[in-house]
N, CA, C, O and the ligand as a Tripos MOL2 file, in Angstrom:
@<TRIPOS>MOLECULE
protein
  269   267    68     0     0
PROTEIN
NO_CHARGES

@<TRIPOS>ATOM
      1 N           7.5400    6.4450   15.7900 N.3       1 MET1
      2 CA          6.9350    5.8190   14.6000 C.3       1 MET1
      3 C           7.0110    6.7930   13.4300 C.2       1 MET1
      4 O           6.5320    7.9240   13.5120 O.2       1 MET1
      5 N           7.6180    6.3370   12.3500 N.am      2 ALA2
      6 CA          7.7370    7.1970   11.1630 C.3       2 ALA2
      7 C           6.3620    7.4240   10.5440 C.2       2 ALA2
      8 O           5.5320    6.5180   10.4750 O.2       2 ALA2
      9 N           6.1500    8.6380   10.1060 N.am      3 GLN3
     10 CA          4.9070    8.9700    9.4040 C.3       3 GLN3
     11 C           5.2480    9.3930    7.9810 C.2       3 GLN3
     12 O           6.2650   10.0430    7.7370 O.2       3 GLN3
     13 N           4.3950    9.0180    7.0630 N.am      4 TYR4
     14 CA          4.5790    9.3720    5.6520 C.3       4 TYR4
     15 C           3.3800   10.1950    5.2200 C.2       4 TYR4
     16 O           2.3040   10.1280    5.8130 O.2       4 TYR4
     17 N           3.5970   10.9770    4.1640 N.am      5 LYS5
     18 CA          2.5230   11.8390    3.6730 C.3       5 LYS5
     19 C           2.3440   11.6280    2.1730 C.2       5 LYS5
     20 O           3.2080   11.0430    1.5210 O.2       5 LYS5
     21 N           1.2240   12.1040    1.6220 N.am      6 PRO6
     22 CA          1.0010   11.9200    0.1900 C.3       6 PRO6
     23 C           2.1910   12.4500   -0.6160 C.2       6 PRO6
     24 O           2.6970   13.5390   -0.3460 O.2       6 PRO6
     25 N           2.6320   11.6680   -1.6060 N.am      7 GLY7
     26 CA          3.7730   12.0390   -2.4350 C.3       7 GLY7
     27 C           5.0560   11.3330   -2.0100 C.2       7 GLY7
     28 O           5.9710   11.1790   -2.8190 O.2       7 GLY7
     29 N           5.1370   10.9000   -0.7420 N.am      8 ASP8
     30 CA          6.3130   10.1550   -0.2930 C.3       8 ASP8
     31 C           6.3290    8.7700   -0.9430 C.2       8 ASP8
     32 O           5.2780    8.1860   -1.2060 O.2       8 ASP8
     33 N           7.5310    8.2570   -1.1960 N.am      9 GLU9
     34 CA          7.6500    6.9050   -1.7250 C.3       9 GLU9
     35 C           7.3790    5.8930   -0.6250 C.2       9 GLU9
     36 O           7.8030    6.0770    0.5160 O.2       9 GLU9
     37 N           6.6750    4.8290   -0.9670 N.am     10 VAL10
     38 CA          6.3510    3.7860    0.0040 C.3      10 VAL10
     39 C           7.6020    2.9530    0.2750 C.2      10 VAL10
     40 O           8.1230    2.3250   -0.6470 O.2      10 VAL10
     41 N           8.1010    2.9300    1.5220 N.am     11 PRO11
     42 CA          9.3640    2.2380    1.7990 C.3      11 PRO11
     43 C           9.2380    0.7180    1.8860 C.2      11 PRO11
     44 O          10.1730   -0.0100    1.5520 O.2      11 PRO11
     45 N           8.0930    0.2520    2.3300 N.am     12 ARG12
     46 CA          7.8990   -1.1980    2.4920 C.3      12 ARG12
     47 C           6.4420   -1.5290    2.2040 C.2      12 ARG12
     48 O           5.5420   -0.7650    2.5530 O.2      12 ARG12
     49 N           6.2160   -2.6730    1.5650 N.am     13 SER13
     50 CA          4.8430   -3.1300    1.3920 C.3      13 SER13
     51 C           4.2690   -3.5520    2.7300 C.2      13 SER13
     52 O           4.9890   -4.0430    3.6000 O.2      13 SER13
     53 N           2.9740   -3.3590    2.8880 N.am     14 GLY14
     54 CA          2.3410   -3.8130    4.1140 C.3      14 GLY14
     55 C           1.0790   -3.0430    4.4100 C.2      14 GLY14
     56 O           0.5350   -2.3360    3.5620 O.2      14 GLY14
     57 N           0.6310   -3.2010    5.6400 N.am     15 ILE15
     58 CA         -0.5920   -2.5490    6.1030 C.3      15 ILE15
     59 C          -0.2140   -1.2470    6.7950 C.2      15 ILE15
     60 O           0.6200   -1.2290    7.6990 O.2      15 ILE15
     61 N          -0.8310   -0.1730    6.3650 N.am     16 TYR16
     62 CA         -0.5880    1.1490    6.9430 C.3      16 TYR16
     63 C          -1.8670    1.6860    7.5650 C.2      16 TYR16
     64 O          -2.9640    1.4890    7.0420 O.2      16 TYR16
     65 N          -1.7040    2.3670    8.6860 N.am     17 LYS17
     66 CA         -2.8040    3.1310    9.2760 C.3      17 LYS17
     67 C          -2.8490    4.4800    8.5870 C.2      17 LYS17
     68 O          -1.8120    5.1150    8.3890 O.2      17 LYS17
     69 N          -4.0480    4.9240    8.2180 N.am     18 VAL18
     70 CA         -4.2240    6.2260    7.5680 C.3      18 VAL18
     71 C          -4.9480    7.1600    8.5250 C.2      18 VAL18
     72 O          -6.0300    6.8500    9.0240 O.2      18 VAL18
     73 N          -4.3300    8.3090    8.7710 N.am     19 ILE19
     74 CA         -4.9330    9.3020    9.6480 C.3      19 ILE19
     75 C          -5.3450   10.4880    8.7840 C.2      19 ILE19
     76 O          -4.4970   11.2260    8.2830 O.2      19 ILE19
     77 N          -6.6650   10.6680    8.6140 N.am     20 HIS20
     78 CA         -7.2040   11.7650    7.8040 C.3      20 HIS20
     79 C          -7.4350   12.9880    8.6860 C.2      20 HIS20
     80 O          -7.2960   12.9430    9.9090 O.2      20 HIS20
     81 N          -7.7950   14.0900    8.0090 N.am     21 ASP21
     82 CA         -8.3710   15.2260    8.7290 C.3      21 ASP21
     83 C          -9.5750   14.6860    9.5200 C.2      21 ASP21
     84 O         -10.4530   14.0400    8.9470 O.2      21 ASP21
     85 N          -9.6120   14.9460   10.8110 N.am     22 ARG22
     86 CA        -10.6660   14.3370   11.6370 C.3      22 ARG22
     87 C         -12.0570   14.8030   11.2330 C.2      22 ARG22
     88 O         -13.0460   14.1280   11.5170 O.2      22 ARG22
     89 N         -12.1370   15.9570   10.5710 N.am     23 ARG23
     90 CA        -13.4540   16.4060   10.1040 C.3      23 ARG23
     91 C         -13.9120   15.5670    8.9170 C.2      23 ARG23
     92 O         -15.0880   15.5700    8.5530 O.2      23 ARG23
     93 N         -12.9590   14.8480    8.3170 N.am     24 HIS24
     94 CA        -13.3250   14.0190    7.1670 C.3      24 HIS24
     95 C         -13.7590   12.6360    7.6250 C.2      24 HIS24
     96 O         -14.9300   12.2830    7.4860 O.2      24 HIS24
     97 N         -12.8450   11.8500    8.1660 N.am     25 THR25
     98 CA        -13.2070   10.4860    8.5410 C.3      25 THR25
     99 C         -12.2290    9.9500    9.5810 C.2      25 THR25
    100 O         -11.1990   10.5610    9.8680 O.2      25 THR25
    101 N         -12.5770    8.8030   10.1310 N.am     26 GLN26
    102 CA        -11.7470    8.1900   11.1610 C.3      26 GLN26
    103 C         -10.5420    7.4870   10.5440 C.2      26 GLN26
    104 O         -10.4450    7.3140    9.3290 O.2      26 GLN26
    105 N          -9.6360    7.0910   11.4180 N.am     27 GLU27
    106 CA         -8.4900    6.2990   10.9840 C.3      27 GLU27
    107 C          -8.9740    4.9630   10.4140 C.2      27 GLU27
    108 O          -9.9960    4.4190   10.8300 O.2      27 GLU27
    109 N          -8.2110    4.4600    9.4570 N.am     28 HIS28
    110 CA         -8.4970    3.1210    8.9440 C.3      28 HIS28
    111 C          -7.1980    2.5440    8.4140 C.2      28 HIS28
    112 O          -6.1750    3.2290    8.3860 O.2      28 HIS28
    113 N          -7.2330    1.2910    7.9960 N.am     29 GLU29
    114 CA         -6.0210    0.6340    7.5060 C.3      29 GLU29
    115 C          -6.1470    0.3160    6.0320 C.2      29 GLU29
    116 O          -7.2410    0.0580    5.5300 O.2      29 GLU29
    117 N          -5.0090    0.3360    5.3390 N.am     30 VAL30
    118 CA         -4.9590    0.0010    3.9130 C.3      30 VAL30
    119 C          -3.6930   -0.8070    3.6440 C.2      30 VAL30
    120 O          -2.7400   -0.7600    4.4220 O.2      30 VAL30
    121 N          -3.6930   -1.5430    2.5460 N.am     31 THR31
    122 CA         -2.4880   -2.2280    2.0620 C.3      31 THR31
    123 C          -1.8340   -1.3570    1.0010 C.2      31 THR31
    124 O          -2.5020   -0.8850    0.0810 O.2      31 THR31
    125 N          -0.5320   -1.1430    1.1260 N.am     32 VAL32
    126 CA          0.1990   -0.2950    0.1780 C.3      32 VAL32
    127 C           1.4350   -1.0620   -0.2930 C.2      32 VAL32
    128 O           2.0530   -1.7990    0.4750 O.2      32 VAL32
    129 N           1.7840   -0.8760   -1.5650 N.am     33 ILE33
    130 CA          2.8720   -1.6320   -2.1840 C.3      33 ILE33
    131 C           4.1390   -0.7800   -2.2970 C.2      33 ILE33
    132 O           4.0940    0.3690   -2.7360 O.2      33 ILE33
    133 N           5.2560   -1.3620   -1.8940 N.am     34 LYS34
    134 CA          6.5660   -0.7030   -1.9540 C.3      34 LYS34
    135 C           6.8600   -0.1350   -3.3330 C.2      34 LYS34
    136 O           6.5440   -0.7530   -4.3500 O.2      34 LYS34
    137 N           7.4680    1.0500   -3.3610 N.am     35 GLY35
    138 CA          7.9220    1.6510   -4.6070 C.3      35 GLY35
    139 C           6.9140    2.6210   -5.2080 C.2      35 GLY35
    140 O           7.2840    3.4770   -6.0130 O.2      35 GLY35
    141 N           5.6290    2.4970   -4.8230 N.am     36 LYS36
    142 CA          4.6280    3.4630   -5.2770 C.3      36 LYS36
    143 C           4.7050    4.6870   -4.3700 C.2      36 LYS36
    144 O           5.5030    4.7230   -3.4330 O.2      36 LYS36
    145 N           3.8790    5.6800   -4.6490 N.am     37 ARG37
    146 CA          3.8220    6.8570   -3.7780 C.3      37 ARG37
    147 C           2.4990    6.8900   -3.0440 C.2      37 ARG37
    148 O           1.4550    6.5380   -3.5930 O.2      37 ARG37
    149 N           2.5580    7.3170   -1.7960 N.am     38 PHE38
    150 CA          1.3170    7.4680   -1.0410 C.3      38 PHE38
    151 C           0.4590    8.5230   -1.7460 C.2      38 PHE38
    152 O           0.9570    9.5980   -2.0820 O.2      38 PHE38
    153 N          -0.8170    8.2280   -1.9720 N.am     39 PRO39
    154 CA         -1.6670    9.1560   -2.7280 C.3      39 PRO39
    155 C          -2.3340   10.1990   -1.8290 C.2      39 PRO39
    156 O          -2.4720    9.9880   -0.6240 O.2      39 PRO39
    157 N          -2.7470   11.3240   -2.4190 N.am     40 PRO40
    158 CA         -3.5830   12.2630   -1.6690 C.3      40 PRO40
    159 C          -4.9860   11.6800   -1.5100 C.2      40 PRO40
    160 O          -5.3930   10.8030   -2.2720 O.2      40 PRO40
    161 N          -5.7120   12.1730   -0.5220 N.am     41 CYS41
    162 CA         -7.1040   11.7560   -0.3110 C.3      41 CYS41
    163 C          -8.0070   12.5570   -1.2430 C.2      41 CYS41
    164 O          -7.7930   13.7500   -1.4560 O.2      41 CYS41
    165 N          -9.0120   11.8940   -1.7920 N.am     42 ASN42
    166 CA         -9.9590   12.5990   -2.6690 C.3      42 ASN42
    167 C         -10.7470   13.6540   -1.9090 C.2      42 ASN42
    168 O         -11.3090   14.5670   -2.5130 O.2      42 ASN42
    169 N         -10.7900   13.5350   -0.5990 N.am     43 HIS43
    170 CA        -11.5960   14.4730    0.1910 C.3      43 HIS43
    171 C         -10.7280   15.4810    0.9380 C.2      43 HIS43
    172 O         -10.9820   16.6830    0.8560 O.2      43 HIS43
    173 N          -9.7020   15.0160    1.6700 N.am     44 CYS44
    174 CA         -8.9410   15.9540    2.5010 C.3      44 CYS44
    175 C          -7.5270   16.1910    1.9610 C.2      44 CYS44
    176 O          -6.6500   16.6550    2.6900 O.2      44 CYS44
    177 N          -7.3110   15.8690    0.6760 N.am     45 GLY45
    178 CA         -6.1010   16.2950   -0.0270 C.3      45 GLY45
    179 C          -4.8260   15.7320    0.5670 C.2      45 GLY45
    180 O          -4.6800   14.5200    0.7260 O.2      45 GLY45
    181 N          -3.8940   16.6340    0.8940 N.am     46 ASN46
    182 CA         -2.5830   16.2060    1.3940 C.3      46 ASN46
    183 C          -2.5630   15.9930    2.9010 C.2      46 ASN46
    184 O          -1.4960   15.8320    3.4930 O.2      46 ASN46
    185 N          -3.7210   15.9930    3.5150 N.am     47 HIS47
    186 CA         -3.7630   15.8580    4.9690 C.3      47 HIS47
    187 C          -3.3490   14.4820    5.4860 C.2      47 HIS47
    188 O          -2.6780   14.4090    6.5160 O.2      47 HIS47
    189 N          -3.7170   13.3910    4.8200 N.am     48 PRO48
    190 CA         -3.5030   12.0830    5.4520 C.3      48 PRO48
    191 C          -2.0370   11.8170    5.8070 C.2      48 PRO48
    192 O          -1.1170   12.2150    5.0920 O.2      48 PRO48
    193 N          -1.8580   11.1300    6.9320 N.am     49 ARG49
    194 CA         -0.5370   10.6310    7.3210 C.3      49 ARG49
    195 C          -0.6510    9.1130    7.3980 C.2      49 ARG49
    196 O          -1.6750    8.5580    7.7970 O.2      49 ARG49
    197 N           0.4420    8.4670    7.0010 N.am     50 PHE50
    198 CA          0.4480    7.0060    6.9130 C.3      50 PHE50
    199 C           1.5020    6.4680    7.8690 C.2      50 PHE50
    200 O           2.6300    6.9590    7.9080 O.2      50 PHE50
    201 N           1.1220    5.4530    8.6410 N.am     51 GLU51
    202 CA          2.0550    4.7960    9.5620 C.3      51 GLU51
    203 C           2.0370    3.3010    9.3040 C.2      51 GLU51
    204 O           0.9750    2.6900    9.1840 O.2      51 GLU51
    205 N           3.2390    2.7150    9.2210 N.am     52 LEU52
    206 CA          3.3270    1.2750    8.9880 C.3      52 LEU52
    207 C           2.8360    0.5200   10.2200 C.2      52 LEU52
    208 O           3.3380    0.7200   11.3260 O.2      52 LEU52
    209 N           1.8560   -0.3420   10.0150 N.am     53 VAL53
    210 CA          1.3400   -1.1890   11.0940 C.3      53 VAL53
    211 C           2.0250   -2.5490   11.0590 C.2      53 VAL53
    212 O           2.4780   -3.0600   12.0820 O.2      53 VAL53
    213 N           2.0890   -3.1200    9.8660 N.am     54 ARG54
    214 CA          2.6730   -4.4510    9.7160 C.3      54 ARG54
    215 C           3.2170   -4.5980    8.3040 C.2      54 ARG54
    216 O           2.4640   -4.5310    7.3320 O.2      54 ARG54
    217 N           4.5210   -4.7990    8.1910 N.am     55 ALA55
    218 CA          5.1410   -4.9820    6.8790 C.3      55 ALA55
    219 C           4.8840   -6.4030    6.3930 C.2      55 ALA55
    220 O           4.8040   -7.3380    7.1890 O.2      55 ALA55
    221 N           4.7570   -6.5540    5.0760 N.am     56 ALA56
    222 CA          4.5880   -7.8820    4.4860 C.3      56 ALA56
    223 C           5.0990   -7.8430    3.0590 C.2      56 ALA56
    224 O           4.7900   -6.9100    2.3180 O.2      56 ALA56
    225 N           5.8760   -8.8430    2.6620 N.am     57 PHE57
    226 CA          6.3410   -8.8910    1.2830 C.3      57 PHE57
    227 C           5.1600   -9.1040    0.3510 C.2      57 PHE57
    228 O           4.2630   -9.8960    0.6440 O.2      57 PHE57
    229 N           5.1620   -8.3920   -0.7780 N.am     58 HIS58
    230 CA          4.1850   -8.6800   -1.8220 C.3      58 HIS58
    231 C           4.4650  -10.0890   -2.3400 C.2      58 HIS58
    232 O           5.6220  -10.4950   -2.4560 O.2      58 HIS58
    233 N           3.4190  -10.8210   -2.6460 N.am     59 ILE59
    234 CA          3.5980  -12.2200   -3.0420 C.3      59 ILE59
    235 C           4.4970  -12.3470   -4.2750 C.2      59 ILE59
    236 O           5.2140  -13.3380   -4.4120 O.2      59 ILE59
    237 N           4.4680  -11.3600   -5.1690 N.am     60 ASN60
    238 CA          5.3200  -11.4320   -6.3690 C.3      60 ASN60
    239 C           6.7980  -11.3630   -6.0180 C.2      60 ASN60
    240 O           7.6410  -11.7320   -6.8360 O.2      60 ASN60
    241 N           7.1290  -10.8980   -4.8190 N.am     61 ASN61
    242 CA          8.5230  -10.7920   -4.4040 C.3      61 ASN61
    243 C           8.9390  -11.9300   -3.4750 C.2      61 ASN61
    244 O          10.0600  -11.9450   -2.9680 O.2      61 ASN61
    245 N           8.0320  -12.8800   -3.2540 N.am     62 SER62
    246 CA          8.3710  -14.0330   -2.4410 C.3      62 SER62
    247 C           9.1030  -15.0500   -3.3180 C.2      62 SER62
    248 O           8.6630  -15.3440   -4.4300 O.2      62 SER62
    249 N          10.2120  -15.5820   -2.8220 N.am     63 GLU63
    250 CA         10.9880  -16.4890   -3.6690 C.3      63 GLU63
    251 C          10.1830  -17.7210   -4.0730 C.2      63 GLU63
    252 O          10.4980  -18.3660   -5.0730 O.2      63 GLU63
    253 N           9.1590  -18.0470   -3.3130 N.am     64 TRP64
    254 CA          8.3730  -19.2460   -3.6180 C.3      64 TRP64
    255 C           7.3390  -18.9880   -4.7090 C.2      64 TRP64
    256 O           6.7800  -19.9290   -5.2720 O.2      64 TRP64
    257 N           7.0860  -17.7220   -5.0070 N.am     65 PHE65
    258 CA          6.0370  -17.4160   -5.9910 C.3      65 PHE65
    259 C           6.5430  -16.5810   -7.1480 C.2      65 PHE65
    260 O           5.7680  -16.1950   -8.0230 O.2      65 PHE65
    261 N           7.8420  -16.2980   -7.1600 N.am     66 LYS66
    262 CA          8.3860  -15.5280   -8.2850 C.3      66 LYS66
    263 C           8.2240  -16.3120   -9.5690 C.2      66 LYS66
    264 O           8.2250  -17.5430   -9.5760 O.2      66 LYS66
    265 N           8.0840  -15.5610  -10.6670 N.am     67 HIS67
    266 CA          8.0210  -16.2470  -11.9640 C.3      67 HIS67
    267 C           8.7360  -15.4240  -13.0040 C.2      67 HIS67
    268 O           8.8020  -15.8200  -14.1670 O.2      67 HIS67
    269 ZN         -9.3170   12.1390    3.8110 Zn       68 ZN68
@<TRIPOS>BOND
     1     1     2 1
     2     2     3 1
     3     3     4 2
     4     3     5 am
     5     5     6 1
     6     6     7 1
     7     7     8 2
     8     7     9 am
     9     9    10 1
    10    10    11 1
    11    11    12 2
    12    11    13 am
    13    13    14 1
    14    14    15 1
    15    15    16 2
    16    15    17 am
    17    17    18 1
    18    18    19 1
    19    19    20 2
    20    19    21 am
    21    21    22 1
    22    22    23 1
    23    23    24 2
    24    23    25 am
    25    25    26 1
    26    26    27 1
    27    27    28 2
    28    27    29 am
    29    29    30 1
    30    30    31 1
    31    31    32 2
    32    31    33 am
    33    33    34 1
    34    34    35 1
    35    35    36 2
    36    35    37 am
    37    37    38 1
    38    38    39 1
    39    39    40 2
    40    39    41 am
    41    41    42 1
    42    42    43 1
    43    43    44 2
    44    43    45 am
    45    45    46 1
    46    46    47 1
    47    47    48 2
    48    47    49 am
    49    49    50 1
    50    50    51 1
    51    51    52 2
    52    51    53 am
    53    53    54 1
    54    54    55 1
    55    55    56 2
    56    55    57 am
    57    57    58 1
    58    58    59 1
    59    59    60 2
    60    59    61 am
    61    61    62 1
    62    62    63 1
    63    63    64 2
    64    63    65 am
    65    65    66 1
    66    66    67 1
    67    67    68 2
    68    67    69 am
    69    69    70 1
    70    70    71 1
    71    71    72 2
    72    71    73 am
    73    73    74 1
    74    74    75 1
    75    75    76 2
    76    75    77 am
    77    77    78 1
    78    78    79 1
    79    79    80 2
    80    79    81 am
    81    81    82 1
    82    82    83 1
    83    83    84 2
    84    83    85 am
    85    85    86 1
    86    86    87 1
    87    87    88 2
    88    87    89 am
    89    89    90 1
    90    90    91 1
    91    91    92 2
    92    91    93 am
    93    93    94 1
    94    94    95 1
    95    95    96 2
    96    95    97 am
    97    97    98 1
    98    98    99 1
    99    99   100 2
   100    99   101 am
   101   101   102 1
   102   102   103 1
   103   103   104 2
   104   103   105 am
   105   105   106 1
   106   106   107 1
   107   107   108 2
   108   107   109 am
   109   109   110 1
   110   110   111 1
   111   111   112 2
   112   111   113 am
   113   113   114 1
   114   114   115 1
   115   115   116 2
   116   115   117 am
   117   117   118 1
   118   118   119 1
   119   119   120 2
   120   119   121 am
   121   121   122 1
   122   122   123 1
   123   123   124 2
   124   123   125 am
   125   125   126 1
   126   126   127 1
   127   127   128 2
   128   127   129 am
   129   129   130 1
   130   130   131 1
   131   131   132 2
   132   131   133 am
   133   133   134 1
   134   134   135 1
   135   135   136 2
   136   135   137 am
   137   137   138 1
   138   138   139 1
   139   139   140 2
   140   139   141 am
   141   141   142 1
   142   142   143 1
   143   143   144 2
   144   143   145 am
   145   145   146 1
   146   146   147 1
   147   147   148 2
   148   147   149 am
   149   149   150 1
   150   150   151 1
   151   151   152 2
   152   151   153 am
   153   153   154 1
   154   154   155 1
   155   155   156 2
   156   155   157 am
   157   157   158 1
   158   158   159 1
   159   159   160 2
   160   159   161 am
   161   161   162 1
   162   162   163 1
   163   163   164 2
   164   163   165 am
   165   165   166 1
   166   166   167 1
   167   167   168 2
   168   167   169 am
   169   169   170 1
   170   170   171 1
   171   171   172 2
   172   171   173 am
   173   173   174 1
   174   174   175 1
   175   175   176 2
   176   175   177 am
   177   177   178 1
   178   178   179 1
   179   179   180 2
   180   179   181 am
   181   181   182 1
   182   182   183 1
   183   183   184 2
   184   183   185 am
   185   185   186 1
   186   186   187 1
   187   187   188 2
   188   187   189 am
   189   189   190 1
   190   190   191 1
   191   191   192 2
   192   191   193 am
   193   193   194 1
   194   194   195 1
   195   195   196 2
   196   195   197 am
   197   197   198 1
   198   198   199 1
   199   199   200 2
   200   199   201 am
   201   201   202 1
   202   202   203 1
   203   203   204 2
   204   203   205 am
   205   205   206 1
   206   206   207 1
   207   207   208 2
   208   207   209 am
   209   209   210 1
   210   210   211 1
   211   211   212 2
   212   211   213 am
   213   213   214 1
   214   214   215 1
   215   215   216 2
   216   215   217 am
   217   217   218 1
   218   218   219 1
   219   219   220 2
   220   219   221 am
   221   221   222 1
   222   222   223 1
   223   223   224 2
   224   223   225 am
   225   225   226 1
   226   226   227 1
   227   227   228 2
   228   227   229 am
   229   229   230 1
   230   230   231 1
   231   231   232 2
   232   231   233 am
   233   233   234 1
   234   234   235 1
   235   235   236 2
   236   235   237 am
   237   237   238 1
   238   238   239 1
   239   239   240 2
   240   239   241 am
   241   241   242 1
   242   242   243 1
   243   243   244 2
   244   243   245 am
   245   245   246 1
   246   246   247 1
   247   247   248 2
   248   247   249 am
   249   249   250 1
   250   250   251 1
   251   251   252 2
   252   251   253 am
   253   253   254 1
   254   254   255 1
   255   255   256 2
   256   255   257 am
   257   257   258 1
   258   258   259 1
   259   259   260 2
   260   259   261 am
   261   261   262 1
   262   262   263 1
   263   263   264 2
   264   263   265 am
   265   265   266 1
   266   266   267 1
   267   267   268 2
@<TRIPOS>SUBSTRUCTURE
     1 MET1         2 RESIDUE 1 A MET
     2 ALA2         6 RESIDUE 1 A ALA
     3 GLN3        10 RESIDUE 1 A GLN
     4 TYR4        14 RESIDUE 1 A TYR
     5 LYS5        18 RESIDUE 1 A LYS
     6 PRO6        22 RESIDUE 1 A PRO
     7 GLY7        26 RESIDUE 1 A GLY
     8 ASP8        30 RESIDUE 1 A ASP
     9 GLU9        34 RESIDUE 1 A GLU
    10 VAL10       38 RESIDUE 1 A VAL
    11 PRO11       42 RESIDUE 1 A PRO
    12 ARG12       46 RESIDUE 1 A ARG
    13 SER13       50 RESIDUE 1 A SER
    14 GLY14       54 RESIDUE 1 A GLY
    15 ILE15       58 RESIDUE 1 A ILE
    16 TYR16       62 RESIDUE 1 A TYR
    17 LYS17       66 RESIDUE 1 A LYS
    18 VAL18       70 RESIDUE 1 A VAL
    19 ILE19       74 RESIDUE 1 A ILE
    20 HIS20       78 RESIDUE 1 A HIS
    21 ASP21       82 RESIDUE 1 A ASP
    22 ARG22       86 RESIDUE 1 A ARG
    23 ARG23       90 RESIDUE 1 A ARG
    24 HIS24       94 RESIDUE 1 A HIS
    25 THR25       98 RESIDUE 1 A THR
    26 GLN26      102 RESIDUE 1 A GLN
    27 GLU27      106 RESIDUE 1 A GLU
    28 HIS28      110 RESIDUE 1 A HIS
    29 GLU29      114 RESIDUE 1 A GLU
    30 VAL30      118 RESIDUE 1 A VAL
    31 THR31      122 RESIDUE 1 A THR
    32 VAL32      126 RESIDUE 1 A VAL
    33 ILE33      130 RESIDUE 1 A ILE
    34 LYS34      134 RESIDUE 1 A LYS
    35 GLY35      138 RESIDUE 1 A GLY
    36 LYS36      142 RESIDUE 1 A LYS
    37 ARG37      146 RESIDUE 1 A ARG
    38 PHE38      150 RESIDUE 1 A PHE
    39 PRO39      154 RESIDUE 1 A PRO
    40 PRO40      158 RESIDUE 1 A PRO
    41 CYS41      162 RESIDUE 1 A CYS
    42 ASN42      166 RESIDUE 1 A ASN
    43 HIS43      170 RESIDUE 1 A HIS
    44 CYS44      174 RESIDUE 1 A CYS
    45 GLY45      178 RESIDUE 1 A GLY
    46 ASN46      182 RESIDUE 1 A ASN
    47 HIS47      186 RESIDUE 1 A HIS
    48 PRO48      190 RESIDUE 1 A PRO
    49 ARG49      194 RESIDUE 1 A ARG
    50 PHE50      198 RESIDUE 1 A PHE
    51 GLU51      202 RESIDUE 1 A GLU
    52 LEU52      206 RESIDUE 1 A LEU
    53 VAL53      210 RESIDUE 1 A VAL
    54 ARG54      214 RESIDUE 1 A ARG
    55 ALA55      218 RESIDUE 1 A ALA
    56 ALA56      222 RESIDUE 1 A ALA
    57 PHE57      226 RESIDUE 1 A PHE
    58 HIS58      230 RESIDUE 1 A HIS
    59 ILE59      234 RESIDUE 1 A ILE
    60 ASN60      238 RESIDUE 1 A ASN
    61 ASN61      242 RESIDUE 1 A ASN
    62 SER62      246 RESIDUE 1 A SER
    63 GLU63      250 RESIDUE 1 A GLU
    64 TRP64      254 RESIDUE 1 A TRP
    65 PHE65      258 RESIDUE 1 A PHE
    66 LYS66      262 RESIDUE 1 A LYS
    67 HIS67      266 RESIDUE 1 A HIS
    68 ZN68       269 GROUP 0 **** ****
């Protein structure tokens, strides 16, 4: 499973698992949009690692909802 770190470009939109410094907080999931960069954590800085759980097209990129 590929892991991404703060500063890496987001390869695909979808739900990512975030793994923080364990002294900070537990794993949780977030939605991230393709083309942006994974951000640092306000608490544990560049520690978090991101793993794609489930990819999903952003609705603006769906042919049925483009405008
Ligand atoms: Zn953190």
